[in-house]
N, C-alpha and C positions, 0 to 999 in steps of 0.2 A: 504494500500500500504506500502511496506517495506520502513523503514527509514534508509538510508545509512550513516547518519551523524556519525562522529567519532571525537575524540580529538587527537591532536598531538602537543606536547610541549606547552600545555595550549591554543591552538587555535582550534576552531571548524572547521572541514573540512566537506564539503557537502557529501563526500564519502571517502573511504579508498585508492583511487588510486592516487599516486603521480608520475609524470614523473621525473625519475632520471637524474642526470647530464650527458649530452651528447651533441653532435654537433647539434642535431635537434633543441634544445631550443634556439640556438643563432640566429635563423631567426625569425623576428617579426611576419611574416605571419604564420609560423608554430606555434608560441605561441598562436596566435588567433585561429587557427584550434584546438589546444590542448584544449583551453578553451571551444570552441563550442562543441567538442567531449565529454566533461563532466568530464575531469580530475579535481581533487580537488585542486592540487597545482603543482608547478614546482620547481625543483632544477636546478639553472642555472649552466652552464658548469664551472668546477673548474678552479681557477687560480693557476698555478703551479709556485712557485718561481724558481725552477730549470730551467724551460723553459725560464722564464724572464731573468735570469742571463745569460744563454747561448746566447739568442738573443742580449742582451746588449753587451756581450763580442764580438760577431761577428761584430756588428755595430762599436764598439770601434776600433777593429782591422782594419776595412775598413777605418775609419776616419783617423787613424794614419799610414796607410800603407806607405805613402810617406812623412811623416812629417820630416824625417831626410835626405831626398834626395836633397832638394833644400832649401837653406837658406831663400828664399823669399816665399816658400810655407809653410804656417802655418797650414792649414787644408785642407783636401780633400773635406770635406763637411762643409764649413763655416756656422756657425749659427745653425747647427743641434744639437738637444738636445736628448740624448738617455736615460739619467737617469730617471727611473720610467715611461718612455713613455708607456710601455706595461701595467702596472697596471692602469695608467690613462685611457688608451683605454678600458680596461676591466671594470673599474668603470662606464665609460660613457655608454657602452653597457648594463651593468647590470641595470642602472637606466632607460634606454629606455625600457628594458624588463619589469621592474616593472610597469612602467607607461602605458604599452600597454595592460595589462590584469587586471581583477579585482580579480582573484584568487591569493592566497598567492604565493609569489616567495621567495625561499630560496637561499642563496649564498653558495658556497663551496670553501674551501681553502686547499691547500697543500703547506706548506712552509718547509724550511730547517732550517733557523736560528730561535732561540727562539723569538727574538725581532720582526722578520718579521711576525710571526703569529699574534701578537698583533697589529702591524702597519696595516696590511691588514684588520684585523677585524674592527678596528676603522673606516678606510676609507670606508669599505663596509657598515657599519651601517648607514653612512651618506646618502647612496643611497635610504634609505627607505625600504629595504627588510624586510621580515617578520621574518627571522631567519637565522641562520648560521650553516653550517655543516663543522666540522673539519675532513678533509679526512686524517685519520691517517693510515700509513703503513710504516713498516720498514723491510728491508731484511738484517739481520746481515751478515757482510762480513768477519767476523773473530771471534775467540773465546774470544776476549778481550772486547766484548760489550755484556754483559749478559742480560738476560731478565729483571732483576731488573732495570738496567740502562735505557733500552728502555721504560719500562712501567712507571717508575718514571718520566722520561722526558715528556711523554705524559700527565701524571696527572698534572705536573707543567704547561705545555703549556695551558691546559684546564683551570686551575685555574687562570692563568694570563689573558686569554682571557675573562673569565667570569667577572673578576674584571674591565676589560676595556670597556665592552659593556653592554647594557641593554636588547638587544634582546635575545630570547631563542637560546641556542646553543646545537646542537646534535653532536655526535661523530660517524663517519663511521669507523668501526673497521675491521681489518684483523682478520681472525679466527686463525692465527698462534701465539698463546700464550700458555705458559706452563699451565696456569689456566685461561681460558678466563673469567669465571664467577667472579673470584676474581678480575681480572683487571677491569671488568665492575663495580664491587662494589666500587673500588677505584676511578674510574672516576665519579661515581654518587656522592660519598662523596665530590668530587672536584667541583660539581655543574652541571654535565651534565643533560640537560633537556630531552634528547632522545638518543637512540642508533639505528644505522642503521646496520643491520646484513645481509651480510657482504660485505666488499670491494672485488670485483672480480678482481684479479690482472692478468695482461697479463703475460703469461708464454712463455719462449723462445722455439723455435723449431730449428731443424737443417736440412738443405737440404743436403742429403748425396751425391748428384751429384756435387754440387758446393762447398761443405764443408764450407758453410757459415751459420751464424745464421740468423734465420727468426723470425719475431714477428707477426704471423698471428692474425688478428682480428676475433675471434671466438665468435659468438653469443651464449648466454646461451639457455638452454632448461629446460623443467619441471623437468628433472632428477636432475638438479643442485640445486633445492630448498630444498633438504632434510636437509642440514646443518642449514640454517636459521630457518627452521621449528622446528628442535630439540631445538635450543637455545631460540626461542620464547616461546616454551613450558616449558623450564626450567626457564625462567625469569619471566613468568607471575605470579603475586602474590608475587614476590620476589624483585621487584623494583618499585619505585615511578616514574621513568622516562618512557617516551613513548618508545614503541617498534615498529620499522619499519623494516619489512622483505624485503630483497633485493636479487636479483639473481634467475633466473629461474621462475619468475612470468609471465607466458605466456598467461593465460586466466582467466576467472572468477572462475573456479574451484580452480585454484592455489591460488587466493586471499582468497577464502573461507577457504581453508586449513590453511592458515597463521592466519586468524582470529580465527579459532577454536583452534589453538595452543596457541594463546594469543597475537598476534600482534595487534597493534592499526591501522596500515596502511601498505601499501607496496609501494615500488618504482619499476617502470617498465621502461625498455629501449629496450631490444632485441625484444620484441613482437611488439613494435611500428615500429622498423626497418623492421621486417618481414611482418607485417600485416597492416601497415599504421596507421596513427594517429587516424583515425575514428574508429578503432577497439576497442578503449576505450569504446565506447558506447555499443558494443556487450558484453564486459566484465561486464559492469554495469547491463545490462539486465539479464545476466546469474545469477549474484548475487541476483538480485531482485526476479527472478523466483524461485531460490532455497530457499530463505528465505520465500517466500509466501507458497511454498509447504511444508515447515517444521513448519509453524506457527510462525516464528520469525518476530517480528515487528521492531526490532532495532538491530544494531550491538552488543550493549552491552548485549542483551538477550542471545547471544551464544558465545561471545568472551571469549576465554580461557576455553571453555567447555572440550576441549581435551588436556589441559595442564597437566603437571605432577601434579600440585596441585589438579586438579579436576577429574582426571581419576583414576579409581581403578587399572588399569594395568600400573604399573610404568616401566615395562621392556623396552618399546620403547625409554625411555630417558636414558637408561644405556647401556654400551658396552656389557653386558652379553647377550643382545638380539641378537647380532651378532652370538654368538655360537648357540643359539636356532634356528636362521634362517638357518644357514649352515647345521643343522641336517635334515631340510626338503628339501632335494635335489630334491625330486620328484616334488615339486612345481616349481622349476626352470626349470626342464626338460619339464614340461607341458606348462609353460608359453612360452617357445621358440619352442614348438611343436616337441621336440625331442622324447617324448613319448606321447601316448594318455592318 
């Protein structure tokens, strides 16, 4: 029988499927269902400092709305404490999540201030989680914040967090870097135990009738996993950190592709929303059947087999392949049944 065990950030997982950070994991009953369905680990929903600050500001404004209107009215909400209330609530929920299942639970952070990353990391470690994911993303809003400034700041944050905690730390990266592989190398030198490829950002849309911005929640599909596949294939054999593919992992076949490219594991979210939590079991069965049919007894026996390091055909991992693909227009026309 196929052995699906794999290693992620120094920890052995029973299989390569991790449930990524999302609202589903905030419900204890869902966490138990996830464990029963066979998932190897869970990333708890990320704590966003920006959201915490906004909520604290709103509460502060409500508390002080009438503070200057009557000399006898000191506070609208006497005794209310807003400072750090959201992070304390998150920590409590995170600990309950960790205590409710036996599979590993990883936490996720996205902060604004350098010191907050470290503060949150220390408090989160105390909950007993198995690891920490730094949710890095930056959208430059002007030409005065170059790529070096952004990337150097991320490296410093990671180094500071690693010095502050003893649990393994991964980095969830945006693909939007001048040289992604170079940045990954810098982060590994700073102590990253793993890389999650990639952070799938929400993109704005415009309603042409109301002329207003919209932020639609669009689930991913298998077509979206090509970028993490490429980078998993490029990184295999060139990093000592764990590789976790994210985005567009919809079924067992998608998991197999990522493993062949060189990933140690994957994170899934959209497929759980679309197909329910129990679909994880079907994904695992698909992987097992494929491994048995190919004579693979373990994940390690084929992981990275189709990476740049191990394949004779290097073109799929280089941009020149785009030119070669475009010359075979007849394949496109046949795929979409434009020609026979």
